[in-house]
Backbone as CSV, one residue per row, in Angstrom:
resi,resn,N_x,N_y,N_z,CA_x,CA_y,CA_z,C_x,C_y,C_z
1,MET,104.207,14.468,91.345,104.041,15.753,90.529,105.405,16.283,90.149
2,ASP,106.351,15.334,90.077,107.803,15.747,89.694,108.172,14.942,88.480
3,GLU,108.255,15.698,87.379,108.487,15.029,86.092,109.820,14.091,86.016
4,GLY,110.808,14.466,86.711,112.076,13.796,86.699,111.931,12.489,87.479
5,ARG,111.418,12.588,88.702,111.226,11.282,89.492,110.174,10.466,88.894
6,THR,109.237,10.934,88.288,108.225,10.130,87.527,108.945,9.472,86.376
7,GLY,109.614,10.208,85.625,110.388,9.516,84.466,111.300,8.424,84.864
8,ALA,112.036,8.655,85.818,112.964,7.548,86.373,112.162,6.311,86.889
9,MET,111.092,6.519,87.632,110.286,5.486,88.074,109.643,4.694,86.863
10,VAL,109.054,5.377,85.950,108.485,4.739,84.722,109.409,3.887,84.032
11,TYR,110.635,4.531,83.715,111.647,3.814,83.012,112.017,2.489,83.679
12,ASP,112.291,2.608,84.946,112.624,1.385,85.753,111.537,0.362,85.628
13,ALA,110.309,0.817,85.923,109.176,-0.075,85.922,108.968,-0.876,84.758
14,LEU,109.187,-0.197,83.534,108.984,-0.938,82.206,110.027,-1.948,81.994
15,PHE,111.267,-1.713,82.433,112.325,-2.860,82.313,112.226,-3.900,83.379
16,ALA,111.466,-3.471,84.367,111.158,-4.533,85.528,110.090,-5.479,85.048
17,GLY,109.280,-5.033,84.150,108.138,-5.898,83.587,106.733,-5.485,83.738
18,PHE,106.602,-4.215,84.238,105.289,-3.530,84.459,104.660,-3.342,83.083
19,PRO,103.366,-3.678,82.920,102.666,-3.474,81.709,102.147,-2.082,81.323
20,GLY,102.134,-1.247,82.378,101.638,0.140,81.978,101.826,1.079,83.098
21,VAL,101.118,2.256,82.848,101.271,3.423,83.725,99.903,3.945,84.122
22,ASP,99.680,4.363,85.258,98.431,5.051,85.712,98.863,6.452,86.068
23,THR,98.192,7.380,85.328,98.503,8.770,85.638,97.129,9.608,85.723
24,ALA,97.277,10.944,85.869,96.063,11.812,85.803,96.559,13.175,85.422
25,ASN,95.592,13.975,84.915,95.923,15.450,84.622,96.421,16.107,85.874
26,HIS,95.778,15.742,86.934,96.036,16.311,88.237,97.421,16.150,88.723
27,TYR,98.082,14.967,88.276,99.395,14.608,88.727,100.433,15.493,88.028
28,ARG,100.174,16.056,86.918,101.027,16.931,86.192,102.433,16.359,85.879
29,ASN,102.333,15.087,85.429,103.589,14.445,85.145,103.725,13.670,83.765
30,GLY,102.798,14.100,82.961,102.641,13.522,81.586,103.938,13.563,80.736
31,LYS,104.574,14.695,80.729,105.738,14.820,79.991,106.908,13.820,80.479
32,GLY,106.958,13.697,81.742,107.977,12.736,82.252,107.661,11.365,81.887
33,ILE,106.399,11.020,81.865,106.019,9.655,81.393,106.453,9.423,79.967
34,ALA,106.060,10.432,79.083,106.268,10.340,77.594,107.794,10.194,77.422
35,LEU,108.640,10.908,78.160,110.048,10.946,77.944,110.602,9.569,78.452
36,ALA,110.064,9.075,79.532,110.539,7.781,80.004,110.235,6.631,78.947
37,ILE,109.018,6.676,78.354,108.649,5.560,77.446,109.670,5.780,76.255
38,SER,109.881,6.992,75.704,110.730,7.195,74.535,112.167,6.619,74.867
39,ASP,112.665,7.079,76.012,114.039,6.624,76.381,114.124,5.053,76.545
40,ALA,113.029,4.489,77.157,112.964,2.947,77.170,113.094,2.292,75.752
41,ARG,112.348,2.911,74.882,112.247,2.449,73.516,113.713,2.606,72.877
42,THR,114.376,3.635,73.023,115.712,3.907,72.512,116.654,2.943,73.139
43,ASN,116.466,2.595,74.333,117.260,1.469,75.046,116.925,0.070,74.977
44,GLY,116.056,-0.250,74.037,115.827,-1.622,73.781,114.449,-2.170,74.352
45,PHE,113.672,-1.356,74.981,112.215,-1.866,75.454,111.490,-1.927,74.239
46,ALA,110.841,-3.143,74.029,110.009,-3.307,72.823,108.587,-3.758,73.209
47,GLY,108.288,-3.804,74.444,106.925,-4.157,74.742,105.870,-3.155,74.553
48,GLN,104.521,-3.482,74.614,103.448,-2.612,74.603,103.350,-1.893,76.019
49,VAL,102.846,-0.711,76.020,102.728,0.034,77.223,101.080,0.474,77.436
50,TRP,100.525,-0.040,78.437,99.067,0.248,78.718,99.194,1.663,79.507
51,LEU,98.422,2.683,78.825,98.457,4.013,79.345,97.085,4.320,79.891
52,GLN,96.869,4.598,81.119,95.585,5.058,81.592,95.738,6.332,82.360
53,THR,94.699,7.193,82.206,94.759,8.537,82.773,93.351,8.840,83.468
54,LYS,93.378,9.946,84.227,92.230,10.290,85.027,92.058,11.763,84.796
55,ILE,90.693,12.131,84.508,90.387,13.515,84.289,89.554,13.943,85.592
56,GLU,89.947,15.138,86.184,89.261,15.495,87.452,87.838,15.706,87.199
57,GLY,87.117,15.593,88.313,85.701,15.848,88.315,85.517,17.268,87.883
58,CYS,84.297,17.564,87.346,84.120,18.827,86.791,84.322,19.944,87.994
59,GLY,85.024,21.037,87.705,85.337,22.032,88.677,86.709,21.699,89.306
60,ASN,87.093,20.475,89.205,88.377,20.054,89.882,89.608,20.401,89.036
61,SER,89.363,20.375,87.766,90.576,20.430,86.762,90.842,22.025,86.453
62,VAL,90.248,22.933,87.131,90.437,24.268,86.916,91.042,24.958,88.292
63,ASP,91.598,25.999,88.251,92.031,26.584,89.410,90.771,26.913,90.356
64,PRO,90.951,26.301,91.656,89.697,26.404,92.514,89.406,27.852,92.969
65,ARG,90.446,28.763,92.683,90.164,30.235,93.011,89.280,30.894,92.025
66,SER,89.205,30.324,90.888,88.664,30.961,89.772,87.165,30.697,89.718
67,LYS,86.400,31.494,88.943,84.948,31.251,88.752,84.690,29.946,88.051
68,ILE,83.863,29.123,88.557,83.674,27.813,87.848,82.262,27.854,87.159
69,LEU,82.377,27.604,85.856,81.052,27.557,85.137,80.512,26.117,85.093
70,ARG,79.463,25.913,85.757,78.969,24.586,85.940,78.493,24.109,84.597
71,ASP,78.132,24.882,83.653,77.524,24.411,82.420,78.660,24.079,81.468
72,SER,80.009,24.169,81.849,81.109,23.833,80.903,81.769,22.573,81.157
73,CYS,81.157,21.681,81.730,81.697,20.320,82.148,82.135,19.590,81.073
74,TYR,81.261,19.571,80.052,81.541,18.750,78.779,82.672,19.389,78.001
75,GLU,82.765,20.710,77.772,83.831,21.272,77.131,85.221,21.198,77.872
76,ASP,85.120,21.282,79.236,86.289,21.219,80.024,86.871,19.767,79.876
77,THR,86.087,18.853,79.958,86.469,17.472,79.984,87.306,17.175,78.662
78,ARG,86.563,17.583,77.597,87.314,17.357,76.191,88.632,18.179,76.200
79,THR,88.645,19.299,76.754,89.962,20.230,76.752,91.023,19.462,77.530
80,VAL,90.623,18.975,78.726,91.616,18.342,79.522,92.090,17.068,78.919
81,PHE,91.113,16.295,78.235,91.609,15.050,77.474,92.431,15.349,76.394
82,ASP,92.201,16.401,75.635,93.158,16.790,74.509,94.599,17.115,75.004
83,ALA,94.575,17.766,76.187,95.899,18.353,76.672,96.638,17.085,77.246
84,THR,95.968,16.101,77.789,96.573,14.951,78.225,97.219,14.186,77.232
85,LEU,96.549,13.997,76.143,97.067,13.235,74.886,98.342,13.855,74.476
86,ARG,98.320,15.322,74.345,99.498,16.039,73.865,100.774,15.869,74.790
87,GLU,100.420,15.860,76.135,101.532,15.715,77.127,102.144,14.291,77.018
88,LEU,101.246,13.308,76.878,101.753,11.949,76.819,102.361,11.559,75.433
89,ASP,102.033,12.407,74.514,102.725,12.366,73.096,102.008,11.028,72.475
90,VAL,100.750,10.873,72.625,100.032,9.630,72.011,98.760,10.244,71.306
91,ASP,98.174,9.390,70.357,96.879,9.760,69.698,95.771,9.056,70.284
92,ARG,96.073,8.084,71.126,94.922,7.333,71.837,95.480,6.779,73.096
93,ILE,94.543,6.809,74.077,94.887,6.298,75.478,94.129,4.959,75.616
94,ASP,94.693,4.102,76.595,93.972,2.785,76.678,92.657,2.824,77.543
95,LEU,92.879,3.705,78.732,91.623,3.854,79.650,91.753,5.230,80.142
96,THR,90.491,5.946,80.177,90.250,7.192,80.661,89.189,7.235,81.713
97,LEU,89.508,7.699,82.926,88.610,7.650,84.004,88.274,8.997,84.422
98,LEU,87.116,9.246,84.992,86.802,10.457,85.757,87.303,10.214,87.126
99,HIS,88.219,11.187,87.676,89.023,10.952,88.783,88.224,10.912,90.053
100,ALA,87.158,11.663,90.172,86.291,11.719,91.337,85.078,12.559,90.971
101,PRO,84.049,12.405,91.921,82.959,13.280,91.669,83.256,14.740,91.525
102,PRO,82.306,15.641,91.143,82.563,16.995,91.084,82.823,17.605,92.491
103,CYS,83.421,18.830,92.343,83.639,19.550,93.779,83.595,21.102,93.244
104,VAL,82.709,21.741,93.903,82.539,23.183,93.788,82.442,23.750,95.170
105,PRO,83.341,24.685,95.543,83.321,25.148,96.881,82.032,25.934,97.124
106,GLY,81.438,25.915,98.364,80.237,26.635,98.724,78.968,26.085,98.372
107,THR,78.924,24.852,97.859,77.638,24.317,97.454,77.158,23.499,98.625
108,ASP,75.635,23.159,98.497,75.117,22.406,99.586,75.126,20.862,99.402
109,TRP,75.751,20.567,98.326,75.974,19.074,97.825,77.285,18.520,98.203
110,ASN,78.159,19.270,98.622,79.516,18.806,99.181,80.018,19.643,100.250
111,GLN,80.978,19.100,101.064,81.415,19.826,102.236,82.856,20.364,102.013
112,GLY,83.015,20.888,100.761,84.243,21.645,100.485,85.239,20.775,99.733
113,CYS,86.219,21.437,99.155,87.277,20.791,98.253,88.606,20.835,98.859
114,GLY,89.351,19.822,98.910,90.610,19.768,99.491,91.571,18.798,98.903
115,GLY,92.845,19.053,99.060,93.917,18.156,98.355,95.082,18.135,99.359
116,PRO,96.141,17.427,98.913,97.294,17.303,99.786,98.105,18.561,100.027
117,ALA,97.741,19.737,99.274,98.470,20.898,99.326,97.512,22.033,99.044
118,PRO,97.870,23.316,99.558,96.841,24.306,99.248,96.643,24.601,97.691
119,GLN,97.650,24.368,96.945,97.492,24.579,95.494,96.853,23.506,94.794
120,ASP,96.394,22.488,95.553,95.826,21.178,94.969,94.492,20.961,95.500
121,ALA,93.693,21.982,95.788,92.312,21.775,96.341,91.410,21.256,95.203
122,VAL,91.475,19.962,94.957,90.703,19.359,93.708,89.776,18.255,94.185
123,TYR,89.978,17.712,95.380,89.215,16.571,95.813,87.933,16.945,96.489
124,PRO,86.743,16.391,96.163,85.546,16.706,96.901,85.445,16.033,98.303
125,HIS,84.789,16.616,99.184,84.478,15.992,100.605,83.064,15.733,100.642
126,LEU,82.713,14.366,100.574,81.435,13.851,100.827,80.339,14.546,99.720
127,CYS,80.757,14.377,98.585,79.847,14.820,97.512,78.618,13.959,97.416
128,ASP,77.503,14.629,97.354,76.129,13.784,97.206,75.758,13.825,95.794
129,CYS,76.128,12.753,95.058,75.817,12.584,93.634,74.400,12.334,93.233
130,SER,73.615,12.167,94.323,72.097,12.118,94.027,71.481,13.503,93.871
131,ALA,72.227,14.563,94.218,71.663,15.957,94.028,71.676,16.313,92.566
132,PRO,70.799,17.094,92.118,70.601,17.396,90.699,71.943,18.032,90.048
133,GLU,72.396,18.991,90.679,73.557,19.748,90.086,74.861,18.818,89.890
134,PRO,75.388,18.116,90.909,76.595,17.369,90.630,76.242,16.200,89.546
135,CYS,75.009,15.722,89.662,74.571,14.589,88.717,74.676,15.120,87.282
136,GLU,74.121,16.446,87.133,74.252,17.009,85.752,75.751,17.075,85.311
137,MET,76.567,17.553,86.190,78.003,17.721,85.940,78.555,16.404,85.523
138,ILE,78.351,15.349,86.306,78.861,14.102,85.936,78.395,13.582,84.584
139,GLN,77.099,13.826,84.236,76.492,13.351,83.094,77.130,14.070,81.860
140,GLN,77.452,15.400,82.007,78.169,16.105,80.990,79.555,15.355,80.716
141,GLN,80.302,15.184,81.760,81.584,14.507,81.632,81.554,13.214,80.925
142,TRP,80.479,12.448,81.477,80.414,11.096,80.851,80.175,11.135,79.284
143,ARG,79.328,12.148,79.007,78.983,12.344,77.488,80.337,12.615,76.800
144,ALA,81.154,13.497,77.225,82.434,13.716,76.665,83.332,12.390,76.568
145,LEU,83.333,11.616,77.573,84.093,10.420,77.583,83.644,9.451,76.486
146,GLU,82.258,9.261,76.468,81.642,8.347,75.509,82.014,8.878,74.032
147,GLU,81.987,10.179,73.789,82.342,10.612,72.476,83.861,10.301,72.183
148,MET,84.749,10.385,73.155,86.186,10.097,72.867,86.307,8.527,72.635
149,TYR,85.530,7.733,73.298,85.482,6.290,73.145,84.984,5.948,71.758
150,ALA,83.872,6.618,71.422,83.187,6.263,69.997,84.162,6.673,68.943
151,ALA,85.017,7.747,69.124,85.906,8.135,68.101,87.244,7.419,68.116
152,GLY,87.403,6.489,69.025,88.579,5.648,69.032,89.756,6.313,69.693
153,ARG,89.577,7.354,70.425,90.587,8.090,71.101,90.961,7.461,72.455
154,THR,89.995,6.747,73.022,90.335,5.909,74.282,89.750,4.680,74.071
155,ARG,90.488,3.573,74.530,89.911,2.209,74.283,88.931,1.689,75.223
156,ALA,88.869,2.443,76.374,87.909,2.162,77.506,87.801,3.373,78.240
157,ILE,86.628,3.413,79.004,86.332,4.567,79.821,85.725,4.001,81.181
158,GLY,85.925,4.948,82.260,85.449,4.493,83.593,85.458,5.578,84.465
159,VAL,85.544,5.256,85.776,85.538,6.283,86.900,86.436,5.817,87.906
160,SER,86.656,6.755,88.928,87.433,6.518,90.030,86.799,7.174,91.181
161,ASN,86.768,6.376,92.354,86.237,6.902,93.533,84.680,7.240,93.495
162,TYR,84.036,6.392,92.756,82.618,6.695,92.539,81.788,5.842,93.411
163,CYS,81.024,6.420,94.254,79.944,5.737,95.085,78.718,5.268,94.257
164,SER,77.905,4.512,94.896,76.714,3.998,94.113,75.919,5.026,93.550
165,ALA,75.689,6.134,94.363,74.754,7.239,93.718,75.461,7.911,92.539
166,CYS,76.754,7.964,92.502,77.510,8.609,91.353,77.282,7.643,90.124
167,LEU,77.420,6.364,90.362,77.168,5.244,89.368,75.806,5.332,88.782
168,ASP,74.880,5.475,89.673,73.500,5.638,89.289,73.161,6.862,88.343
169,CYS,73.865,7.824,88.760,73.666,9.131,87.921,74.064,8.847,86.512
170,ILE,75.306,8.197,86.275,75.837,7.944,85.025,74.814,6.948,84.281
171,SER,74.274,5.882,84.896,73.525,4.846,84.366,72.134,5.556,83.729
172,LYS,71.748,6.701,84.164,70.573,7.283,83.663,70.673,7.894,82.255
173,VAL,71.952,8.055,81.828,72.154,8.648,80.581,73.089,7.825,79.707
174,ALA,73.863,6.952,80.286,74.844,6.253,79.601,74.476,5.424,78.367
175,THR,75.155,5.498,77.333,75.007,4.542,76.301,76.143,3.521,76.335
176,VAL,77.261,3.797,77.125,78.313,2.885,77.357,78.435,2.817,78.777
177,ALA,78.278,1.682,79.456,78.519,1.597,80.959,79.911,1.725,81.277
178,PRO,80.365,2.216,82.447,81.775,2.288,82.773,82.341,0.999,82.750
179,HIS,83.594,0.957,82.154,84.358,-0.333,82.173,85.153,-0.607,83.464
180,VAL,85.509,0.466,84.152,86.312,0.360,85.405,85.796,1.310,86.442
181,ASN,85.838,0.778,87.745,85.751,1.780,88.917,87.010,1.582,89.675
182,GLN,87.919,2.499,89.665,89.210,2.478,90.385,88.838,2.974,91.865
183,LEU,89.096,2.114,92.833,88.683,2.280,94.269,89.916,2.121,95.209
184,TYR,89.855,2.773,96.396,90.702,2.655,97.489,90.295,1.283,98.150
185,PHE,91.116,0.248,97.853,90.679,-1.068,98.320,91.880,-2.023,98.819
186,HIS,91.661,-2.487,100.009,92.775,-3.337,100.565,92.177,-4.307,101.531
187,ALA,92.855,-5.288,101.907,92.419,-6.243,103.046,92.373,-5.334,104.340
188,GLY,91.338,-5.620,105.196,91.257,-5.003,106.536,90.367,-3.892,106.612
189,MET,89.719,-3.520,105.559,88.744,-2.411,105.564,87.303,-2.745,105.516
190,GLY,86.906,-3.987,105.818,85.631,-4.351,105.808,85.224,-5.543,104.898
191,GLY,86.131,-6.474,104.809,85.832,-7.657,103.931,86.184,-7.437,102.566
192,ALA,85.636,-8.390,101.757,85.823,-8.372,100.256,84.930,-7.398,99.505
193,ASP,84.007,-6.827,100.267,82.941,-5.990,99.667,82.589,-4.978,100.551
194,PRO,83.398,-4.061,101.063,83.193,-2.898,101.907,82.071,-2.139,101.366
195,ALA,81.017,-1.754,102.144,79.941,-0.850,101.834,79.036,-1.416,100.658
196,GLY,79.399,-2.728,100.246,78.764,-3.285,99.041,79.088,-2.605,97.731
197,LEU,80.076,-1.771,97.714,80.389,-1.095,96.542,81.138,-1.913,95.525
198,VAL,81.894,-2.995,95.821,82.466,-3.897,94.915,81.405,-4.564,94.170
199,SER,80.413,-5.203,94.829,79.411,-5.868,94.201,78.659,-5.039,93.352
200,TYR,78.360,-3.905,93.801,77.468,-2.840,93.002,78.248,-2.507,91.725
201,THR,79.488,-2.297,91.830,80.306,-1.997,90.711,80.262,-3.099,89.582
202,ARG,80.423,-4.348,90.146,80.406,-5.478,89.206,79.058,-5.727,88.678
203,ARG,78.029,-5.464,89.279,76.716,-5.602,88.717,76.354,-4.607,87.620
204,MET,77.129,-3.432,87.663,77.064,-2.501,86.508,77.803,-2.952,85.333
205,GLY,78.586,-4.075,85.504,79.454,-4.505,84.340,80.788,-3.933,84.330
206,ALA,81.243,-3.252,85.392,82.552,-2.658,85.533,83.459,-3.369,86.341
207,ALA,84.689,-3.400,85.977,85.833,-4.085,86.823,86.283,-3.090,87.846
208,VAL,86.688,-3.784,89.020,87.242,-2.933,90.023,88.782,-2.994,89.871
209,GLN,89.291,-1.714,89.952,90.665,-1.671,90.018,91.142,-0.900,91.288
210,ALA,91.903,-1.690,92.067,92.274,-1.285,93.360,93.521,-0.385,93.450
211,TYR,93.421,0.742,94.251,94.702,1.505,94.466,94.888,1.432,96.026
212,ARG,96.241,1.806,96.403,96.600,1.691,97.676,96.331,0.246,98.336
213,PRO,96.709,-0.807,97.666,96.383,-2.237,98.081,97.166,-2.599,99.330
214,LEU,98.103,-1.686,99.774,98.919,-2.073,100.900,98.462,-1.258,102.119
215,ALA,97.302,-0.546,102.111,96.823,0.304,103.029,97.888,1.282,103.516
216,GLN,98.516,1.903,102.454,99.647,2.914,102.695,100.652,2.343,103.734
217,GLY,100.843,1.064,103.557,101.970,0.408,104.249,101.594,-0.215,105.575
218,GLN,100.362,-0.115,106.007,99.895,-0.750,107.186,99.888,-2.238,107.193
219,LEU,99.507,-2.828,106.094,99.524,-4.298,105.988,100.806,-4.914,105.932
220,LEU,102.010,-4.132,105.761,103.244,-4.757,105.803,103.656,-5.139,107.148
221,HIS,102.966,-4.768,108.216,103.268,-5.089,109.604,102.080,-5.700,110.304
222,ASP,101.205,-6.249,109.498,99.957,-6.904,110.061,100.300,-8.294,110.395
223,ASP,100.019,-8.848,111.601,100.385,-10.157,112.051,99.768,-11.178,111.104
224,THR,98.432,-11.098,110.732,97.894,-12.082,109.932,98.576,-12.069,108.519
225,VAL,98.795,-10.934,107.942,99.373,-10.926,106.611,100.798,-11.473,106.678
226,GLU,101.595,-11.160,107.749,102.999,-11.589,108.010,102.991,-13.094,107.974
227,ARG,102.016,-13.661,108.776,101.963,-15.109,108.977,101.749,-15.829,107.643
228,ILE,100.860,-15.323,106.905,100.499,-16.022,105.529,101.763,-15.836,104.655
229,ALA,102.312,-14.689,104.723,103.460,-14.418,103.864,104.683,-15.446,104.236
230,TRP,104.945,-15.694,105.496,105.854,-16.630,106.024,105.549,-18.029,105.453
231,ASP,104.300,-18.480,105.523,103.975,-19.775,105.061,104.246,-19.995,103.562
232,HIS,104.183,-18.899,102.677,104.305,-18.992,101.281,105.727,-18.605,100.832
233,GLY,106.637,-18.051,101.763,107.853,-17.701,101.373,107.794,-16.391,100.569
234,LYS,106.726,-15.513,100.808,106.566,-14.349,100.170,106.600,-13.124,101.086
235,SER,106.476,-12.005,100.558,106.522,-10.796,101.418,105.137,-10.380,101.803
236,ALA,104.917,-9.640,102.806,103.495,-9.121,103.234,102.957,-8.346,102.018
237,ALA,103.732,-7.625,101.387,103.182,-6.835,100.133,102.643,-7.733,99.195
238,GLN,103.350,-8.710,98.869,102.874,-9.698,97.820,101.541,-10.414,98.220
239,VAL,101.383,-10.717,99.576,100.184,-11.409,99.992,99.119,-10.390,99.873
240,ALA,99.285,-9.094,100.197,98.185,-8.161,100.241,97.821,-7.984,98.825
241,MET,98.660,-7.902,97.831,98.304,-7.699,96.342,97.685,-8.848,95.809
242,ARG,98.208,-10.144,96.280,97.565,-11.374,95.689,96.181,-11.544,96.200
243,TRP,95.846,-10.941,97.434,94.383,-11.079,97.958,93.513,-10.276,96.923
244,VAL,93.955,-9.170,96.555,93.219,-8.349,95.651,93.099,-9.037,94.243
245,PHE,94.131,-9.480,93.756,94.165,-10.070,92.432,93.440,-11.357,92.394
246,GLN,93.464,-12.142,93.410,92.791,-13.465,93.387,91.310,-13.316,93.433
247,GLN,90.718,-12.141,93.838,89.381,-11.867,93.670,88.964,-11.438,92.280
248,GLY,89.902,-11.349,91.415,89.597,-10.917,90.019,89.655,-9.462,89.746
249,HIS,90.184,-8.673,90.650,90.379,-7.200,90.489,91.774,-6.937,89.836
250,GLY,91.782,-5.689,89.207,93.084,-5.122,88.839,93.647,-4.325,90.052
251,LEU,94.819,-3.885,89.963,95.450,-3.070,90.963,96.482,-2.215,90.364
252,VAL,96.762,-1.097,91.165,97.797,-0.114,90.787,98.671,-0.092,91.990
253,THR,100.064,-0.207,91.789,101.047,-0.021,92.778,102.030,1.197,92.482
254,THR,102.694,1.671,93.468,103.616,2.744,93.376,104.816,2.546,94.196
255,THR,105.981,2.522,93.543,107.296,2.360,94.202,108.326,3.021,93.294
256,GLU,109.383,3.620,93.909,110.530,3.967,93.170,111.700,2.985,93.422
257,ASN,111.429,1.931,94.233,112.487,0.868,94.550,112.408,-0.244,93.525
258,LYS,113.633,-0.450,92.829,113.581,-1.443,91.842,113.287,-2.878,92.418
259,ALA,113.805,-3.146,93.553,113.554,-4.551,94.172,112.057,-4.678,94.458
260,HIS,111.387,-3.629,95.022,109.999,-3.667,95.188,109.225,-3.909,93.879
261,MET,109.712,-3.227,92.911,109.038,-3.438,91.563,108.989,-4.895,91.126
262,THR,110.107,-5.510,91.302,110.200,-6.960,90.923,109.385,-7.812,91.779
263,GLY,109.523,-7.457,93.086,108.465,-8.197,94.071,107.055,-8.016,93.778
264,ASN,106.676,-6.717,93.449,105.222,-6.437,93.189,104.629,-7.273,91.909
265,LEU,105.518,-7.787,91.138,105.151,-8.465,89.983,105.044,-9.982,90.227
266,ASP,105.562,-10.411,91.392,105.591,-11.784,91.735,104.394,-12.226,92.554
267,ILE,103.141,-12.005,91.937,101.993,-12.427,92.580,100.993,-13.318,91.724
268,PHE,101.556,-13.743,90.563,100.592,-14.267,89.594,100.768,-15.792,89.466
269,ASP,101.910,-16.432,90.004,101.978,-17.895,89.849,101.901,-18.791,90.989
270,TRP,101.187,-18.202,91.981,100.930,-18.882,93.230,99.591,-18.462,93.823
271,THR,99.132,-19.278,94.705,97.646,-18.960,95.101,97.428,-19.069,96.685
272,LEU,96.706,-18.133,97.167,96.296,-18.242,98.561,95.295,-19.358,98.711
273,THR,95.395,-19.963,99.804,94.324,-21.017,100.048,93.032,-20.415,100.383
274,ALA,91.882,-21.191,100.360,90.603,-20.797,100.721,90.617,-20.247,102.175
275,SER,91.210,-20.954,103.022,91.289,-20.390,104.456,92.069,-19.155,104.621
276,GLU,93.074,-18.970,103.963,93.918,-17.719,103.921,93.091,-16.554,103.398
277,MET,92.344,-16.841,102.330,91.543,-15.814,101.746,90.437,-15.357,102.735
278,GLU,89.872,-16.320,103.443,88.936,-15.993,104.395,89.521,-15.253,105.646
279,ASP,90.735,-15.647,106.063,91.351,-14.899,107.091,91.646,-13.450,106.708
280,LEU,92.025,-13.215,105.473,92.237,-11.815,104.919,90.820,-11.087,104.784
281,ASN,89.819,-11.822,104.532,88.501,-11.234,104.312,88.021,-10.662,105.693
282,ASP,88.382,-11.599,106.601,87.873,-11.202,108.055,88.883,-10.247,108.828
283,LEU,89.912,-9.919,108.145,90.995,-9.034,108.733,90.331,-7.606,109.237
284,HIS,90.716,-7.215,110.443,90.152,-5.903,110.917,91.443,-5.159,111.327
285,GLY,91.112,-3.923,111.589,92.194,-3.118,112.074,92.754,-2.021,111.098
286,HIS,92.200,-2.015,109.915,92.667,-1.146,108.903,91.371,-0.483,108.220
287,PRO,90.529,0.257,108.963,89.096,0.518,108.474,89.105,1.693,107.633
288,ASP,89.709,1.677,106.403,89.578,2.785,105.542,88.211,2.818,104.731
289,ASN,87.804,3.975,104.240,86.698,4.132,103.483,87.048,3.746,101.996
290,ILE,86.234,2.919,101.369,86.532,2.501,100.013,86.654,3.630,99.026
291,VAL,86.121,4.793,99.212,86.294,5.945,98.386,86.778,7.105,99.196
292,GLY,87.601,6.820,100.239,88.061,7.902,101.082,86.856,8.647,101.654
293,THR,86.772,9.905,101.480,85.638,10.726,101.922,85.170,11.611,100.744
294,LEU,85.391,11.008,99.462,85.067,11.767,98.334,83.581,11.980,97.949
295,CYS,82.754,10.832,98.418,81.377,11.014,98.081,80.585,10.275,99.118
296,VAL,79.328,10.305,99.124,78.399,9.896,100.097,78.074,8.495,99.718
297,LEU,78.410,7.484,100.539,78.302,6.047,100.129,76.727,5.714,100.177
């Protein structure tokens, strides 16, 4: 949420070879991204840039201390989308996701809203998307995204941190199925299909995009990952990301370190063996929830 640090990171990443940027209205760094891309262009960067953003679940993109109008989800989503494009200084975005299920304090379908800081109470805790009210809120948001997609203002639409019940809710009204479900996904959290959500997502026709593929750094010191890395002359980080990519998933990484940026891109021209993939599938000791605690699996 620091425009300056974000700008420097994006600038370095583009010249390192990264194809794009993942952001969100909640991150409040769109102006820094836009400036970094502009500066990169001025200094010789000529490549295309994939831009993807996330819009908070209904109720999450407004001040949590204010009164939330549950019937304004459609309008609020359009308003946030328009503001995001202005901040990023673009007429169209490549991928727009709903960041998480809805969150409204004091309801019986979630256990409160919380974030990394008091001013950031935007994330739901165990939202039950099968309940009528949050499902209606999701459907309003999805209708807004479908309209932006039909108008050519976003090339693709999807969700982030959506459990099967949340996907079911969308499927009841969708004329366009989600293209992507961005999930907290890495080796060691329950095989290649924790809670069956990866396969469920794919059955809907959506691609999986993994975030935190290094388990917030835990996999960098895992014995199995380090052994495989040694055998390939690669880093533990590269092995962890290659495991995700080799399953056909997309992934998002974050670093301000230029050397790590270069290393993160070195996962495409080599392959883990079948036995190594199986070892990583069977890896235990990093049992995270594939959607955190954002919704009821």
